[in-house]
VEXZA-945990 format. One record per residue (C-alpha): residue in one letter; x, y, z. Coordinates in steps of 0.05 Angstrom, whole numbers, padded with zeros to 5 digits, always signed. Layout:
N
AXYZ/...
***
This chain:
325
M+00000+00000+00000/G+00036+00061-00025/G+00028+00128+00010/E+00009+00160-00056/G-00031+00101-00082/P-00106+00086-00073/L-00103+00096+00002/G-00057+00156+00004/G-00085+00224-00013/R-00043+00286-00024/G-00038+00300+00051/A-00023+00229+00073/R+00047+00212+00093/P+00081+00155+00055/L+00085+00088+00089/H+00155+00059+00100/G+00159-00005+00059/A+00086+00007+00039/G+00087-00040-00020/R+00109-00097+00024/G+00063-00092+00085/P+00029-00116+00126/H+00008-00056+00167/A-00036-00054+00229/L-00103-00019+00231/D-00080+00035+00280/E-00017+00049+00239/L-00057+00057+00175/T-00107+00101+00210/A-00053+00148+00234/R-00007+00148+00173/L-00064+00156+00122/E-00098+00208+00167/L-00164+00170+00169/H-00218+00184+00220/P-00222+00126+00270/R-00297+00117+00256/A-00282+00109+00181/A-00217+00071+00180/R-00239+00000+00195/N-00301+00003+00150/F-00260+00033+00094/L-00203-00018+00098/D-00251-00076+00105/T-00289-00052+00044/L-00223-00056+00006/V-00216-00127+00032/A-00286-00144+00005/L-00267-00113-00062/R-00204-00157-00063/F-00157-00098-00062/L-00130-00117+00007/D-00118-00181+00046/R-00129-00180+00122/E-00100-00223+00177/G-00128-00202+00245/V-00118-00127+00247/H-00063-00126+00195/Y-00074-00109+00122/R-00032-00118+00059/N-00043-00110-00016/T-00070-00169-00054/P-00024-00195-00108/V-00063-00160-00162/A-00064-00094-00124/S+00011-00099-00112/I+00021-00101-00187/F-00028-00049-00212/L-00038-00001-00153/D+00033+00012-00132/R+00067+00075-00156/G+00133+00043-00141/K+00121-00002-00202/P+00112+00050-00256/E+00109+00000-00314/T+00045-00033-00286/D+00016+00024-00244/V-00055+00045-00264/T-00070+00093-00207/G-00060+00153-00253/L-00121+00132-00292/L-00163+00126-00229/E-00142+00194-00205/I-00160+00228-00271/A-00227+00192-00272/G-00242+00216-00201/T-00222+00288-00213/W-00223+00313-00285/W-00277+00266-00312/Y-00323+00263-00253/D-00348+00334-00263/S-00366+00319-00336/W-00407+00259-00316/R-00446+00300-00265/N-00477+00334-00326/L-00495+00270-00362/T-00569+00289-00365/K-00553+00355-00399/A-00506+00320-00448/L-00559+00269-00466/R-00610+00324-00480/T-00564+00371-00518/G-00510+00328-00547/E-00461+00382-00527/P-00394+00373-00491/Q-00397+00386-00417/I-00324+00394-00397/D-00325+00470-00407/V-00389+00476-00366/T-00360+00440-00306/A-00288+00458-00300/G-00269+00510-00352/E-00225+00458-00386/S-00201+00459-00457/N-00200+00398-00501/S-00137+00422-00536/F-00079+00375-00526/E-00032+00433-00538/A-00062+00469-00479/L-00060+00407-00436/Y+00013+00393-00451/A+00032+00466-00437/D+00020+00453-00363/P+00075+00405-00339/Q+00036+00380-00278/R-00027+00367-00317/M+00013+00334-00372/E+00046+00287-00323/K-00021+00267-00293/F-00051+00256-00361/Q+00007+00213-00384/R+00003+00170-00322/A-00071+00161-00336/M-00059+00142-00409/H-00006+00092-00387/G-00057+00058-00343/A-00110+00060-00398/S-00063+00027-00448/L-00034-00027-00403/G-00085-00083-00414/A-00083-00076-00490/T-00007-00071-00490/L+00002-00134-00450/A-00040-00172-00500/L-00016-00138-00563/V+00056-00161-00555/D+00034-00233-00569/E-00027-00223-00614/F+00007-00199-00677/P+00061-00232-00721/W+00116-00185-00701/S+00170-00231-00726/K+00153-00211-00797/Y+00169-00138-00785/R+00229-00097-00762/T+00203-00028-00745/V+00140+00000-00712/A+00116+00071-00700/D+00063+00087-00648/I+00021+00147-00666/G+00002+00188-00605/S+00052+00148-00565/A+00052+00191-00502/S+00107+00164-00457/G+00114+00101-00500/T+00078+00048-00458/M+00060+00005-00518/L+00129+00009-00549/R+00166-00008-00485/G+00123-00070-00475/L+00131-00090-00547/L+00206-00080-00553/G+00217-00112-00485/R+00187-00176-00512/H+00213-00174-00584/A+00288-00159-00585/H+00291-00152-00661/L+00243-00092-00664/R+00260-00019-00665/G+00207+00033-00647/V+00188+00105-00659/G+00141+00145-00615/F+00104+00201-00651/D+00071+00255-00609/L+00073+00329-00594/P+00141+00359-00574/P+00127+00367-00499/L+00122+00291-00492/A+00194+00279-00513/P+00227+00285-00443/A+00178+00236-00411/F+00186+00188-00470/H+00262+00189-00465/R+00262+00181-00389/A+00217+00120-00394/A+00258+00090-00450/A+00322+00098-00410/R+00289+00068-00348/A+00270+00007-00389/G+00339+00001-00419/L+00312+00013-00490/S+00343+00080-00509/D+00384+00046-00564/R+00321+00019-00598/L+00269+00072-00583/T+00267+00141-00614/F+00218+00199-00609/S+00192+00237-00669/A+00159+00303-00651/G+00100+00324-00693/D+00027+00339-00699/F-00013+00286-00737/F-00061+00340-00762/T-00007+00378-00799/D+00054+00333-00805/P+00066+00269-00843/L+00069+00206-00801/P+00136+00171-00791/S+00152+00113-00837/A+00156+00043-00807/D+00136-00028-00824/V+00077-00024-00775/L+00038+00037-00752/S-00006+00034-00690/F-00062+00079-00665/G-00078+00063-00592/H-00139+00097-00562/I-00132+00153-00614/L-00190+00148-00663/H-00246+00152-00612/D-00224+00224-00595/W-00243+00251-00664/D-00298+00259-00715/L-00306+00214-00776/T-00269+00261-00822/T-00208+00260-00777/K-00211+00185-00767/R-00209+00175-00842/M-00154+00227-00851/L-00109+00192-00801/L-00118+00124-00833/A-00103+00155-00902/K-00039+00185-00874/A-00020+00117-00846/F-00030+00085-00914/D+00016+00137-00945/A+00070+00127-00892/L+00072+00051-00896/P+00115+00012-00945/P+00082-00040-00990/G+00065-00099-00946/G+00064-00057-00884/A+00009-00061-00832/V-00033-00014-00790/I-00061-00033-00722/V-00118+00005-00690/Y-00132-00016-00618/D-00187+00013-00576/A-00247-00005-00532/M-00287-00022-00594/I-00362-00029-00588/D-00387-00100-00600/P-00424-00114-00666/G-00492-00119-00632/R-00479-00057-00590/S-00504-00094-00528/E-00445-00127-00493/N-00383-00083-00488/V-00407-00036-00434/F-00340-00001-00429/G-00340+00014-00504/L-00410+00043-00501/L-00393+00085-00440/L-00330+00109-00475/S-00372+00135-00532/L-00415+00174-00482/H-00353+00199-00447/V-00320+00228-00509/M-00387+00259-00529/M-00385+00298-00464/E-00313+00322-00478/N-00305+00330-00553/P-00352+00356-00606/K-00369+00301-00657/A-00323+00248-00624/F-00349+00177-00618/A-00327+00106-00604/Y-00339+00054-00658/T-00346-00019-00675/G-00293-00063-00706/A-00334-00069-00769/E-00337+00006-00776/C-00262+00011-00769/L-00251-00044-00821/G-00294-00003-00869/W-00252+00059-00859/L-00188+00018-00869/A-00215-00011-00934/D-00234+00059-00958/A-00163+00082-00943/G-00135+00026-00988/F-00118-00028-00937/C-00135-00100-00952/D-00144-00166-00914/G-00172-00130-00853/C-00191-00168-00790/V-00213-00154-00719/A-00186-00192-00659/H-00200-00187-00584/L-00142-00165-00541/S-00161-00159-00467/G-00223-00139-00429/P-00261-00087-00471/E-00202-00078-00518/S-00198-00103-00590/M-00154-00088-00650/A-00169-00078-00723/I-00113-00094-00772/G-00104-00074-00844/F-00048-00088-00893/K-00021-00044-00949/P-00020-00085-01013/S+00048-00111-01033/T+00077-00095-01101/A+00093-00153-01146/
***
C-alpha cells in the first residue's frame, strides 16, 4: 500500500515499505490520516473488493493490487487513470443528463477545461497526470498486443500518439529484433526518453515530434493507433488512416486498438460508456465498432482486414497495405 496510491491522498504521509506490508489498523489510521470511525469500514471494504488481504488487524495489498496499484512499479501502475477519472472526468459525468439532451460537450461547463492537447501539454503538472492516466489505460491492451500480432515478420513499428511510450516499451521488451518510434507532440519527448532509459531501451526507441493534423506520419513497417481514433470525428478518423496508408511501405500493416463497441452494440459496456464519455468532452467524437473501423481501413486502401479481441473491452483492427509484385 503506497502512500500516494489508492489509500494515500495528497496529505497522507508515505508508508515505509508500503508496498510490502502488512500494516496494522492503527498504523494505517494514523499514517493515512483516516478518522477512527471510518478507518476499519474503509479498509474492510477494500478487503471485500479484493484490493487488500487481512489477517487479524493487519492489512496488505492483494497480489493484483501490488502489481497495478503501486506507484513504485511504474510500468504496471494504473493509479493515474483512477485519479483522472475521479477528478477531471467526474465533473463531466455529473452533467450526463444535460449532455444526453443537448449532445453538447460538458467539460467547459463543469471545469473550464479545454479539449486542446496543446493546452493540456503546456502545463507540466497536468501533462504528467494525463500521461500516467494514459499509461494505465493502455496497459491491458499492451500486455495482450505483444503476443497477438506476427511481429517476427516486421522490423520497425511507429506508435502514433505514443505519449510516454507504454506500448512500445512493452513490445520492444518482448521482441528484441524490433525498433520503435514514438510520434507525439514535442512536450512529450522528455517523458518518453526518461521512460525508454528506465526500461533500458534507449538504443532501440526514438521519439519523433510532430502533430498528426499537420505533419506526415513517420515511416515504419507497422503503424499503431492506440486509443486515438475515438477522440475525433469521422473526417479526422479517415484522414489519419489515409496518412497511415501513405506512410507505410508496401506490405506494411496498421493496427488500431481501442475499446471497440461489439457488433450488436449490447455487450461491451465499457466501449459504449466510452462513446458517451468522449461525447461529453469533444464535439463530434465517438467510439466505434470493429466493423466500422474495417470499413474505414478498406476505404483508405488497406486489404485483408480483420478484428481480434485483445483484453477486457479492448480489440484491435488490422489492415495491410498491398504488396507490389
